[in-house]
CHARMM-style PDB file with segment names, atoms N, HN, CA, C and O in Angstrom:
ATOM      1  N   MET     1     144.982 135.813 109.766  1.00  0.00      PROA
ATOM      2  CA  MET     1     143.480 135.620 110.185  1.00  0.00      PROA
ATOM      3  C   MET     1     142.609 135.502 108.953  1.00  0.00      PROA
ATOM      4  O   MET     1     142.647 136.365 108.076  1.00  0.00      PROA
ATOM      5  N   GLU     2     141.890 134.526 108.887  1.00  0.00      PROA
ATOM      6  HN  GLU     2     141.860 133.825 109.599  1.00  0.00      PROA
ATOM      7  CA  GLU     2     141.064 134.127 107.696  1.00  0.00      PROA
ATOM      8  C   GLU     2     139.768 135.027 107.634  1.00  0.00      PROA
ATOM      9  O   GLU     2     139.034 135.161 108.614  1.00  0.00      PROA
ATOM     10  N   SER     3     139.533 135.641 106.408  1.00  0.00      PROA
ATOM     11  HN  SER     3     140.129 135.533 105.612  1.00  0.00      PROA
ATOM     12  CA  SER     3     138.235 136.433 106.244  1.00  0.00      PROA
ATOM     13  C   SER     3     137.037 135.511 106.309  1.00  0.00      PROA
ATOM     14  O   SER     3     137.116 134.315 106.026  1.00  0.00      PROA
ATOM     15  N   GLU     4     135.927 136.113 106.693  1.00  0.00      PROA
ATOM     16  HN  GLU     4     135.863 137.084 106.923  1.00  0.00      PROA
ATOM     17  CA  GLU     4     134.619 135.369 106.751  1.00  0.00      PROA
ATOM     18  C   GLU     4     134.170 134.893 105.425  1.00  0.00      PROA
ATOM     19  O   GLU     4     133.373 133.966 105.279  1.00  0.00      PROA
ATOM     20  N   ASN     5     134.779 135.647 104.349  1.00  0.00      PROA
ATOM     21  HN  ASN     5     135.426 136.400 104.467  1.00  0.00      PROA
ATOM     22  CA  ASN     5     134.303 135.303 102.938  1.00  0.00      PROA
ATOM     23  C   ASN     5     135.250 134.483 102.196  1.00  0.00      PROA
ATOM     24  O   ASN     5     135.147 134.323 100.980  1.00  0.00      PROA
ATOM     25  N   THR     6     136.257 133.910 102.971  1.00  0.00      PROA
ATOM     26  HN  THR     6     136.340 134.040 103.959  1.00  0.00      PROA
ATOM     27  CA  THR     6     137.212 133.068 102.361  1.00  0.00      PROA
ATOM     28  C   THR     6     136.585 131.727 101.986  1.00  0.00      PROA
ATOM     29  O   THR     6     135.915 131.089 102.798  1.00  0.00      PROA
ATOM     30  N   LEU     7     136.812 131.320 100.761  1.00  0.00      PROA
ATOM     31  HN  LEU     7     137.356 131.838 100.101  1.00  0.00      PROA
ATOM     32  CA  LEU     7     136.217 129.984 100.341  1.00  0.00      PROA
ATOM     33  C   LEU     7     137.240 128.894 100.840  1.00  0.00      PROA
ATOM     34  O   LEU     7     138.461 129.052 100.871  1.00  0.00      PROA
ATOM     35  N   LYS     8     136.589 127.819 101.206  1.00  0.00      PROA
ATOM     36  HN  LYS     8     135.598 127.690 101.181  1.00  0.00      PROA
ATOM     37  CA  LYS     8     137.390 126.541 101.718  1.00  0.00      PROA
ATOM     38  C   LYS     8     137.180 125.422 100.763  1.00  0.00      PROA
ATOM     39  O   LYS     8     136.071 124.907 100.622  1.00  0.00      PROA
ATOM     40  N   GLU     9     138.281 125.025 100.077  1.00  0.00      PROA
ATOM     41  HN  GLU     9     139.181 125.443 100.191  1.00  0.00      PROA
ATOM     42  CA  GLU     9     138.100 123.760  99.158  1.00  0.00      PROA
ATOM     43  C   GLU     9     137.693 122.607  99.992  1.00  0.00      PROA
ATOM     44  O   GLU     9     138.159 122.357 101.104  1.00  0.00      PROA
ATOM     45  N   GLY    10     136.746 121.894  99.341  1.00  0.00      PROA
ATOM     46  HN  GLY    10     136.367 122.097  98.438  1.00  0.00      PROA
ATOM     47  CA  GLY    10     136.217 120.726 100.083  1.00  0.00      PROA
ATOM     48  C   GLY    10     134.973 121.008 100.839  1.00  0.00      PROA
ATOM     49  O   GLY    10     134.140 120.135 101.082  1.00  0.00      PROA
ATOM     50  N   GLU    11     134.868 122.216 101.199  1.00  0.00      PROA
ATOM     51  HN  GLU    11     135.545 122.925 101.002  1.00  0.00      PROA
ATOM     52  CA  GLU    11     133.660 122.730 101.992  1.00  0.00      PROA
ATOM     53  C   GLU    11     132.731 123.562 101.249  1.00  0.00      PROA
ATOM     54  O   GLU    11     131.514 123.380 101.247  1.00  0.00      PROA
ATOM     55  N   ASP    12     133.387 124.555 100.568  1.00  0.00      PROA
ATOM     56  HN  ASP    12     134.376 124.703 100.570  1.00  0.00      PROA
ATOM     57  CA  ASP    12     132.624 125.583  99.726  1.00  0.00      PROA
ATOM     58  C   ASP    12     132.648 125.121  98.174  1.00  0.00      PROA
ATOM     59  O   ASP    12     131.713 125.397  97.421  1.00  0.00      PROA
ATOM     60  N   PHE    13     133.662 124.476  97.801  1.00  0.00      PROA
ATOM     61  HN  PHE    13     134.421 124.252  98.412  1.00  0.00      PROA
ATOM     62  CA  PHE    13     133.845 124.085  96.462  1.00  0.00      PROA
ATOM     63  C   PHE    13     134.782 122.933  96.293  1.00  0.00      PROA
ATOM     64  O   PHE    13     135.505 122.564  97.218  1.00  0.00      PROA
ATOM     65  N   TYR    14     134.773 122.358  95.109  1.00  0.00      PROA
ATOM     66  HN  TYR    14     134.185 122.657  94.358  1.00  0.00      PROA
ATOM     67  CA  TYR    14     135.859 121.323  94.772  1.00  0.00      PROA
ATOM     68  C   TYR    14     136.125 121.436  93.199  1.00  0.00      PROA
ATOM     69  O   TYR    14     135.326 122.008  92.457  1.00  0.00      PROA
ATOM     70  N   PHE    15     137.230 120.884  92.777  1.00  0.00      PROA
ATOM     71  HN  PHE    15     137.879 120.420  93.380  1.00  0.00      PROA
ATOM     72  CA  PHE    15     137.521 120.960  91.386  1.00  0.00      PROA
ATOM     73  C   PHE    15     137.145 119.641  90.785  1.00  0.00      PROA
ATOM     74  O   PHE    15     137.249 118.610  91.451  1.00  0.00      PROA
ATOM     75  N   GLU    16     136.702 119.636  89.526  1.00  0.00      PROA
ATOM     76  HN  GLU    16     136.617 120.473  88.985  1.00  0.00      PROA
ATOM     77  CA  GLU    16     136.247 118.447  88.772  1.00  0.00      PROA
ATOM     78  C   GLU    16     136.643 118.720  87.332  1.00  0.00      PROA
ATOM     79  O   GLU    16     136.172 119.686  86.733  1.00  0.00      PROA
ATOM     80  N   ASN    17     137.453 117.929  86.803  1.00  0.00      PROA
ATOM     81  HN  ASN    17     137.836 117.144  87.290  1.00  0.00      PROA
ATOM     82  CA  ASN    17     137.820 118.167  85.346  1.00  0.00      PROA
ATOM     83  C   ASN    17     138.349 119.553  85.122  1.00  0.00      PROA
ATOM     84  O   ASN    17     138.084 120.109  84.057  1.00  0.00      PROA
ATOM     85  N   GLY    18     139.071 120.158  86.027  1.00  0.00      PROA
ATOM     86  HN  GLY    18     139.286 119.706  86.893  1.00  0.00      PROA
ATOM     87  CA  GLY    18     139.569 121.499  85.899  1.00  0.00      PROA
ATOM     88  C   GLY    18     138.563 122.631  86.175  1.00  0.00      PROA
ATOM     89  O   GLY    18     138.909 123.808  86.075  1.00  0.00      PROA
ATOM     90  N   LEU    19     137.287 122.258  86.532  1.00  0.00      PROA
ATOM     91  HN  LEU    19     137.006 121.302  86.613  1.00  0.00      PROA
ATOM     92  CA  LEU    19     136.413 123.400  86.864  1.00  0.00      PROA
ATOM     93  C   LEU    19     135.970 123.366  88.305  1.00  0.00      PROA
ATOM     94  O   LEU    19     135.857 122.321  88.945  1.00  0.00      PROA
ATOM     95  N   MET    20     135.732 124.549  88.768  1.00  0.00      PROA
ATOM     96  HN  MET    20     135.825 125.398  88.248  1.00  0.00      PROA
ATOM     97  CA  MET    20     135.396 124.803  90.218  1.00  0.00      PROA
ATOM     98  C   MET    20     133.935 124.451  90.303  1.00  0.00      PROA
ATOM     99  O   MET    20     133.197 124.950  89.453  1.00  0.00      PROA
ATOM    100  N   VAL    21     133.448 123.696  91.170  1.00  0.00      PROA
ATOM    101  HN  VAL    21     134.047 123.291  91.860  1.00  0.00      PROA
ATOM    102  CA  VAL    21     132.072 123.197  91.529  1.00  0.00      PROA
ATOM    103  C   VAL    21     131.698 123.701  92.893  1.00  0.00      PROA
ATOM    104  O   VAL    21     132.224 123.221  93.897  1.00  0.00      PROA
ATOM    105  N   PHE    22     130.809 124.652  92.952  1.00  0.00      PROA
ATOM    106  HN  PHE    22     130.382 125.042  92.136  1.00  0.00      PROA
ATOM    107  CA  PHE    22     130.351 125.104  94.273  1.00  0.00      PROA
ATOM    108  C   PHE    22     129.408 124.104  94.961  1.00  0.00      PROA
ATOM    109  O   PHE    22     128.560 123.503  94.301  1.00  0.00      PROA
ATOM    110  N   THR    23     129.544 123.933  96.204  1.00  0.00      PROA
ATOM    111  HN  THR    23     130.233 124.421  96.740  1.00  0.00      PROA
ATOM    112  CA  THR    23     128.774 122.982  97.098  1.00  0.00      PROA
ATOM    113  C   THR    23     127.439 123.516  97.434  1.00  0.00      PROA
ATOM    114  O   THR    23     127.232 124.718  97.265  1.00  0.00      PROA
ATOM    115  N   GLU    24     126.531 122.759  97.881  1.00  0.00      PROA
ATOM    116  HN  GLU    24     126.700 121.783  98.018  1.00  0.00      PROA
ATOM    117  CA  GLU    24     125.150 123.272  98.405  1.00  0.00      PROA
ATOM    118  C   GLU    24     125.441 124.217  99.577  1.00  0.00      PROA
ATOM    119  O   GLU    24     124.776 125.245  99.701  1.00  0.00      PROA
ATOM    120  N   LYS    25     126.446 123.889 100.467  1.00  0.00      PROA
ATOM    121  HN  LYS    25     126.987 123.053 100.366  1.00  0.00      PROA
ATOM    122  CA  LYS    25     126.734 124.759 101.618  1.00  0.00      PROA
ATOM    123  C   LYS    25     127.094 126.108 101.090  1.00  0.00      PROA
ATOM    124  O   LYS    25     126.633 127.091 101.669  1.00  0.00      PROA
ATOM    125  N   PHE    26     127.920 126.268  99.982  1.00  0.00      PROA
ATOM    126  HN  PHE    26     128.294 125.469  99.512  1.00  0.00      PROA
ATOM    127  CA  PHE    26     128.318 127.591  99.560  1.00  0.00      PROA
ATOM    128  C   PHE    26     127.098 128.370  99.061  1.00  0.00      PROA
ATOM    129  O   PHE    26     126.989 129.564  99.337  1.00  0.00      PROA
ATOM    130  N   HSD    27     126.112 127.681  98.281  1.00  0.00      PROA
ATOM    131  HN  HSD    27     126.200 126.711  98.057  1.00  0.00      PROA
ATOM    132  CA  HSD    27     125.062 128.261  97.741  1.00  0.00      PROA
ATOM    133  C   HSD    27     124.146 128.801  98.992  1.00  0.00      PROA
ATOM    134  O   HSD    27     123.695 129.946  99.017  1.00  0.00      PROA
ATOM    135  N   LEU    28     123.954 127.943  99.907  1.00  0.00      PROA
ATOM    136  HN  LEU    28     124.320 127.012  99.886  1.00  0.00      PROA
ATOM    137  CA  LEU    28     123.133 128.437 101.053  1.00  0.00      PROA
ATOM    138  C   LEU    28     123.660 129.625 101.793  1.00  0.00      PROA
ATOM    139  O   LEU    28     122.911 130.507 102.213  1.00  0.00      PROA
ATOM    140  N   LYS    29     125.064 129.639 101.959  1.00  0.00      PROA
ATOM    141  HN  LYS    29     125.673 128.923 101.617  1.00  0.00      PROA
ATOM    142  CA  LYS    29     125.718 130.850 102.535  1.00  0.00      PROA
ATOM    143  C   LYS    29     125.426 132.135 101.809  1.00  0.00      PROA
ATOM    144  O   LYS    29     125.196 133.212 102.359  1.00  0.00      PROA
ATOM    145  N   ARG    30     125.464 131.877 100.351  1.00  0.00      PROA
ATOM    146  HN  ARG    30     125.651 131.002  99.904  1.00  0.00      PROA
ATOM    147  CA  ARG    30     125.316 133.055  99.427  1.00  0.00      PROA
ATOM    148  C   ARG    30     123.827 133.568  99.525  1.00  0.00      PROA
ATOM    149  O   ARG    30     123.576 134.772  99.486  1.00  0.00      PROA
ATOM    150  N   GLY    31     122.888 132.641  99.649  1.00  0.00      PROA
ATOM    151  HN  GLY    31     123.091 131.662  99.681  1.00  0.00      PROA
ATOM    152  CA  GLY    31     121.462 132.965  99.946  1.00  0.00      PROA
ATOM    153  C   GLY    31     120.605 133.182  98.725  1.00  0.00      PROA
ATOM    154  O   GLY    31     119.475 133.649  98.869  1.00  0.00      PROA
ATOM    155  N   TYR    32     121.064 132.877  97.546  1.00  0.00      PROA
ATOM    156  HN  TYR    32     121.982 132.498  97.428  1.00  0.00      PROA
ATOM    157  CA  TYR    32     120.132 133.051  96.439  1.00  0.00      PROA
ATOM    158  C   TYR    32     120.660 132.246  95.237  1.00  0.00      PROA
ATOM    159  O   TYR    32     121.824 131.847  95.190  1.00  0.00      PROA
ATOM    160  N   CYS    33     119.784 132.032  94.302  1.00  0.00      PROA
ATOM    161  HN  CYS    33     118.839 132.356  94.340  1.00  0.00      PROA
ATOM    162  CA  CYS    33     120.254 131.243  92.971  1.00  0.00      PROA
ATOM    163  C   CYS    33     120.709 132.301  91.930  1.00  0.00      PROA
ATOM    164  O   CYS    33     120.124 133.356  91.687  1.00  0.00      PROA
ATOM    165  N   CYS    34     121.835 131.849  91.363  1.00  0.00      PROA
ATOM    166  HN  CYS    34     122.310 130.992  91.561  1.00  0.00      PROA
ATOM    167  CA  CYS    34     122.458 132.831  90.404  1.00  0.00      PROA
ATOM    168  C   CYS    34     121.826 132.563  88.991  1.00  0.00      PROA
ATOM    169  O   CYS    34     121.977 133.366  88.071  1.00  0.00      PROA
ATOM    170  N   GLY    35     121.097 131.373  88.858  1.00  0.00      PROA
ATOM    171  HN  GLY    35     120.974 130.721  89.606  1.00  0.00      PROA
ATOM    172  CA  GLY    35     120.449 131.135  87.492  1.00  0.00      PROA
ATOM    173  C   GLY    35     121.335 130.464  86.571  1.00  0.00      PROA
ATOM    174  O   GLY    35     120.986 130.345  85.397  1.00  0.00      PROA
ATOM    175  N   ASN    36     122.507 129.987  86.995  1.00  0.00      PROA
ATOM    176  HN  ASN    36     122.791 130.084  87.949  1.00  0.00      PROA
ATOM    177  CA  ASN    36     123.415 129.318  86.015  1.00  0.00      PROA
ATOM    178  C   ASN    36     123.330 127.803  85.928  1.00  0.00      PROA
ATOM    179  O   ASN    36     124.124 127.142  85.258  1.00  0.00      PROA
ATOM    180  N   GLY    37     122.360 127.299  86.614  1.00  0.00      PROA
ATOM    181  HN  GLY    37     121.715 127.837  87.158  1.00  0.00      PROA
ATOM    182  CA  GLY    37     122.217 125.772  86.655  1.00  0.00      PROA
ATOM    183  C   GLY    37     123.176 125.059  87.371  1.00  0.00      PROA
ATOM    184  O   GLY    37     123.578 123.985  86.924  1.00  0.00      PROA
ATOM    185  N   CYS    38     123.670 125.584  88.599  1.00  0.00      PROA
ATOM    186  HN  CYS    38     123.344 126.457  88.962  1.00  0.00      PROA
ATOM    187  CA  CYS    38     124.781 124.902  89.256  1.00  0.00      PROA
ATOM    188  C   CYS    38     124.191 123.622  89.710  1.00  0.00      PROA
ATOM    189  O   CYS    38     123.002 123.481  89.998  1.00  0.00      PROA
ATOM    190  N   ARG    39     125.165 122.625  89.758  1.00  0.00      PROA
ATOM    191  HN  ARG    39     126.130 122.739  89.524  1.00  0.00      PROA
ATOM    192  CA  ARG    39     124.940 121.209  90.107  1.00  0.00      PROA
ATOM    193  C   ARG    39     124.297 121.088  91.518  1.00  0.00      PROA
ATOM    194  O   ARG    39     123.367 120.307  91.724  1.00  0.00      PROA
ATOM    195  N   HSD    40     124.810 121.865  92.457  1.00  0.00      PROA
ATOM    196  HN  HSD    40     125.566 122.498  92.290  1.00  0.00      PROA
ATOM    197  CA  HSD    40     124.361 121.676  93.831  1.00  0.00      PROA
ATOM    198  C   HSD    40     123.487 122.684  94.275  1.00  0.00      PROA
ATOM    199  O   HSD    40     123.348 122.826  95.490  1.00  0.00      PROA
ATOM    200  N   CYS    41     122.809 123.485  93.409  1.00  0.00      PROA
ATOM    201  HN  CYS    41     122.922 123.369  92.422  1.00  0.00      PROA
ATOM    202  CA  CYS    41     121.884 124.492  93.830  1.00  0.00      PROA
ATOM    203  C   CYS    41     120.743 124.045  94.675  1.00  0.00      PROA
ATOM    204  O   CYS    41     119.967 123.187  94.255  1.00  0.00      PROA
ATOM    205  N   PRO    42     120.606 124.591  95.853  1.00  0.00      PROA
ATOM    206  CA  PRO    42     119.531 124.042  96.708  1.00  0.00      PROA
ATOM    207  C   PRO    42     118.207 124.734  96.501  1.00  0.00      PROA
ATOM    208  O   PRO    42     117.223 124.448  97.183  1.00  0.00      PROA
ATOM    209  N   TYR    43     118.194 125.647  95.552  1.00  0.00      PROA
ATOM    210  HN  TYR    43     118.993 125.879  94.998  1.00  0.00      PROA
ATOM    211  CA  TYR    43     117.009 126.448  95.382  1.00  0.00      PROA
ATOM    212  C   TYR    43     116.145 125.849  94.331  1.00  0.00      PROA
ATOM    213  O   TYR    43     116.668 125.180  93.440  1.00  0.00      PROA
ATOM    214  N   SER    44     114.780 126.054  94.373  1.00  0.00      PROA
ATOM    215  HN  SER    44     114.356 126.599  95.096  1.00  0.00      PROA
ATOM    216  CA  SER    44     113.881 125.462  93.474  1.00  0.00      PROA
ATOM    217  C   SER    44     114.226 125.782  92.004  1.00  0.00      PROA
ATOM    218  O   SER    44     114.847 126.819  91.771  1.00  0.00      PROA
ATOM    219  N   ASN    45     113.866 124.962  90.998  1.00  0.00      PROA
ATOM    220  HN  ASN    45     113.362 124.119  91.187  1.00  0.00      PROA
ATOM    221  CA  ASN    45     113.992 125.199  89.617  1.00  0.00      PROA
ATOM    222  C   ASN    45     112.847 125.962  89.100  1.00  0.00      PROA
ATOM    223  O   ASN    45     112.790 126.296  87.917  1.00  0.00      PROA
ATOM    224  N   ASN    46     111.818 126.281  90.068  1.00  0.00      PROA
ATOM    225  HN  ASN    46     111.865 126.010  91.029  1.00  0.00      PROA
ATOM    226  CA  ASN    46     110.603 127.060  89.648  1.00  0.00      PROA
ATOM    227  C   ASN    46     110.985 128.488  89.565  1.00  0.00      PROA
ATOM    228  O   ASN    46     111.435 129.073  90.551  1.00  0.00      PROA
ATOM    229  N   SER    47     110.814 129.092  88.369  1.00  0.00      PROA
ATOM    230  HN  SER    47     110.449 128.616  87.568  1.00  0.00      PROA
ATOM    231  CA  SER    47     111.175 130.553  88.106  1.00  0.00      PROA
ATOM    232  C   SER    47     110.311 131.444  88.917  1.00  0.00      PROA
ATOM    233  O   SER    47     110.672 132.614  89.046  1.00  0.00      PROA
ATOM    234  N   ASN    48     109.188 131.028  89.493  1.00  0.00      PROA
ATOM    235  HN  ASN    48     108.896 130.077  89.388  1.00  0.00      PROA
ATOM    236  CA  ASN    48     108.432 131.919  90.271  1.00  0.00      PROA
ATOM    237  C   ASN    48     108.930 131.870  91.697  1.00  0.00      PROA
ATOM    238  O   ASN    48     108.365 132.570  92.538  1.00  0.00      PROA
ATOM    239  N   ASP    49     109.924 131.112  92.024  1.00  0.00      PROA
ATOM    240  HN  ASP    49     110.383 130.543  91.341  1.00  0.00      PROA
ATOM    241  CA  ASP    49     110.496 131.200  93.443  1.00  0.00      PROA
ATOM    242  C   ASP    49     111.236 132.497  93.682  1.00  0.00      PROA
ATOM    243  O   ASP    49     112.060 132.845  92.836  1.00  0.00      PROA
ATOM    244  N   SER    50     111.048 133.166  94.634  1.00  0.00      PROA
ATOM    245  HN  SER    50     110.379 132.884  95.321  1.00  0.00      PROA
ATOM    246  CA  SER    50     111.617 134.527  94.898  1.00  0.00      PROA
ATOM    247  C   SER    50     113.154 134.436  95.127  1.00  0.00      PROA
ATOM    248  O   SER    50     113.893 135.404  94.946  1.00  0.00      PROA
ATOM    249  N   ASN    51     113.567 133.278  95.516  1.00  0.00      PROA
ATOM    250  HN  ASN    51     112.967 132.491  95.663  1.00  0.00      PROA
ATOM    251  CA  ASN    51     115.020 133.069  95.651  1.00  0.00      PROA
ATOM    252  C   ASN    51     115.686 132.600  94.332  1.00  0.00      PROA
ATOM    253  O   ASN    51     116.913 132.499  94.318  1.00  0.00      PROA
ATOM    254  N   HSD    52     115.024 132.330  93.314  1.00  0.00      PROA
ATOM    255  HN  HSD    52     114.027 132.412  93.325  1.00  0.00      PROA
ATOM    256  CA  HSD    52     115.586 131.840  92.159  1.00  0.00      PROA
ATOM    257  C   HSD    52     115.687 133.071  91.132  1.00  0.00      PROA
ATOM    258  O   HSD    52     114.777 133.893  91.033  1.00  0.00      PROA
ATOM    259  N   SER    53     116.761 133.126  90.447  1.00  0.00      PROA
ATOM    260  HN  SER    53     117.501 132.458  90.528  1.00  0.00      PROA
ATOM    261  CA  SER    53     116.979 134.119  89.371  1.00  0.00      PROA
ATOM    262  C   SER    53     116.054 133.851  88.281  1.00  0.00      PROA
ATOM    263  O   SER    53     115.594 132.730  88.066  1.00  0.00      PROA
ATOM    264  N   ASN    54     115.777 134.922  87.574  1.00  0.00      PROA
ATOM    265  HN  ASN    54     116.151 135.833  87.749  1.00  0.00      PROA
ATOM    266  CA  ASN    54     114.861 134.877  86.285  1.00  0.00      PROA
ATOM    267  C   ASN    54     115.725 134.470  85.082  1.00  0.00      PROA
ATOM    268  O   ASN    54     115.332 134.754  83.950  1.00  0.00      PROA
ATOM    269  N   GLY    55     116.852 133.834  85.267  1.00  0.00      PROA
ATOM    270  HN  GLY    55     117.171 133.603  86.186  1.00  0.00      PROA
ATOM    271  CA  GLY    55     117.581 133.357  84.131  1.00  0.00      PROA
ATOM    272  C   GLY    55     116.821 132.456  83.261  1.00  0.00      PROA
ATOM    273  O   GLY    55     115.887 131.776  83.685  1.00  0.00      PROA
ATOM    274  N   SER    56     117.250 132.451  81.958  1.00  0.00      PROA
ATOM    275  HN  SER    56     118.009 133.003  81.614  1.00  0.00      PROA
ATOM    276  CA  SER    56     116.523 131.522  81.019  1.00  0.00      PROA
ATOM    277  C   SER    56     116.826 130.069  81.233  1.00  0.00      PROA
ATOM    278  O   SER    56     117.835 129.755  81.864  1.00  0.00      PROA
ATOM    279  N   ASN    57     116.027 129.182  80.755  1.00  0.00      PROA
ATOM    280  HN  ASN    57     115.207 129.437  80.242  1.00  0.00      PROA
ATOM    281  CA  ASN    57     116.190 127.765  80.876  1.00  0.00      PROA
ATOM    282  C   ASN    57     117.353 127.315  80.054  1.00  0.00      PROA
ATOM    283  O   ASN    57     117.856 126.212  80.264  1.00  0.00      PROA
ATOM    284  N   ASP    58     117.806 128.122  79.122  1.00  0.00      PROA
ATOM    285  HN  ASP    58     117.397 129.018  78.951  1.00  0.00      PROA
ATOM    286  CA  ASP    58     118.962 127.800  78.285  1.00  0.00      PROA
ATOM    287  C   ASP    58     120.245 127.513  79.052  1.00  0.00      PROA
ATOM    288  O   ASP    58     121.039 126.620  78.758  1.00  0.00      PROA
ATOM    289  N   SER    59     120.363 128.365  80.065  1.00  0.00      PROA
ATOM    290  HN  SER    59     119.718 129.091  80.304  1.00  0.00      PROA
ATOM    291  CA  SER    59     121.629 128.238  81.005  1.00  0.00      PROA
ATOM    292  C   SER    59     121.537 126.932  81.846  1.00  0.00      PROA
ATOM    293  O   SER    59     122.568 126.380  82.229  1.00  0.00      PROA
ATOM    294  N   LYS    60     120.342 126.454  82.126  1.00  0.00      PROA
ATOM    295  HN  LYS    60     119.504 126.902  81.816  1.00  0.00      PROA
ATOM    296  CA  LYS    60     120.157 125.155  82.796  1.00  0.00      PROA
ATOM    297  C   LYS    60     120.611 124.089  81.804  1.00  0.00      PROA
ATOM    298  O   LYS    60     121.332 123.178  82.211  1.00  0.00      PROA
ATOM    299  N   ASN    61     120.233 124.146  80.530  1.00  0.00      PROA
ATOM    300  HN  ASN    61     119.646 124.886  80.199  1.00  0.00      PROA
ATOM    301  CA  ASN    61     120.541 123.167  79.639  1.00  0.00      PROA
ATOM    302  C   ASN    61     121.998 123.076  79.363  1.00  0.00      PROA
ATOM    303  O   ASN    61     122.483 121.984  79.067  1.00  0.00      PROA
ATOM    304  N   LEU    62     122.765 124.201  79.443  1.00  0.00      PROA
ATOM    305  HN  LEU    62     122.370 125.088  79.683  1.00  0.00      PROA
ATOM    306  CA  LEU    62     124.188 124.194  79.295  1.00  0.00      PROA
ATOM    307  C   LEU    62     124.892 123.403  80.263  1.00  0.00      PROA
ATOM    308  O   LEU    62     125.900 122.781  79.926  1.00  0.00      PROA
ATOM    309  N   ASN    63     124.409 123.370  81.546  1.00  0.00      PROA
ATOM    310  HN  ASN    63     123.591 123.875  81.819  1.00  0.00      PROA
ATOM    311  CA  ASN    63     125.089 122.713  82.550  1.00  0.00      PROA
ATOM    312  C   ASN    63     124.466 121.406  82.857  1.00  0.00      PROA
ATOM    313  O   ASN    63     124.837 120.811  83.869  1.00  0.00      PROA
ATOM    314  N   SER    64     123.571 120.905  82.101  1.00  0.00      PROA
ATOM    315  HN  SER    64     123.270 121.388  81.279  1.00  0.00      PROA
ATOM    316  CA  SER    64     122.890 119.625  82.363  1.00  0.00      PROA
ATOM    317  C   SER    64     123.788 118.411  82.452  1.00  0.00      PROA
ATOM    318  O   SER    64     123.514 117.428  83.142  1.00  0.00      PROA
ATOM    319  N   SER    65     124.866 118.537  81.720  1.00  0.00      PROA
ATOM    320  HN  SER    65     125.088 119.335  81.160  1.00  0.00      PROA
ATOM    321  CA  SER    65     125.868 117.470  81.699  1.00  0.00      PROA
ATOM    322  C   SER    65     126.484 117.250  82.947  1.00  0.00      PROA
ATOM    323  O   SER    65     127.082 116.186  83.111  1.00  0.00      PROA
ATOM    324  N   PHE    66     126.431 118.170  83.949  1.00  0.00      PROA
ATOM    325  HN  PHE    66     125.945 119.034  83.816  1.00  0.00      PROA
ATOM    326  CA  PHE    66     127.182 118.117  85.190  1.00  0.00      PROA
ATOM    327  C   PHE    66     126.217 117.563  86.275  1.00  0.00      PROA
ATOM    328  O   PHE    66     126.627 117.465  87.432  1.00  0.00      PROA
ATOM    329  N   THR    67     125.001 117.214  85.960  1.00  0.00      PROA
ATOM    330  HN  THR    67     124.668 117.294  85.021  1.00  0.00      PROA
ATOM    331  CA  THR    67     124.078 116.839  87.031  1.00  0.00      PROA
ATOM    332  C   THR    67     124.322 115.385  87.356  1.00  0.00      PROA
ATOM    333  O   THR    67     124.760 114.649  86.472  1.00  0.00      PROA
ATOM    334  N   ASN    68     124.070 114.930  88.547  1.00  0.00      PROA
ATOM    335  HN  ASN    68     123.714 115.528  89.264  1.00  0.00      PROA
ATOM    336  CA  ASN    68     124.268 113.578  88.969  1.00  0.00      PROA
ATOM    337  C   ASN    68     122.971 112.744  88.647  1.00  0.00      PROA
ATOM    338  OT1 ASN    68     122.921 111.547  88.929  1.00  0.00      PROA
TER     339      ASN     68
END
């Protein structure tokens, strides 16, 4: 029996260049922004947004090479 929290490759994440990339669907199920600048983050980049972490913009810049 599969747990409700089990991640499904292709639905919740995929691998790119050896890195796990979480999908928008995964982020929506989690329910909040972690502040790591994830490629498919559905939450606003506005730090005043209550769903958005108060992480620094530096973390966004670290992951900027992964944006489409």
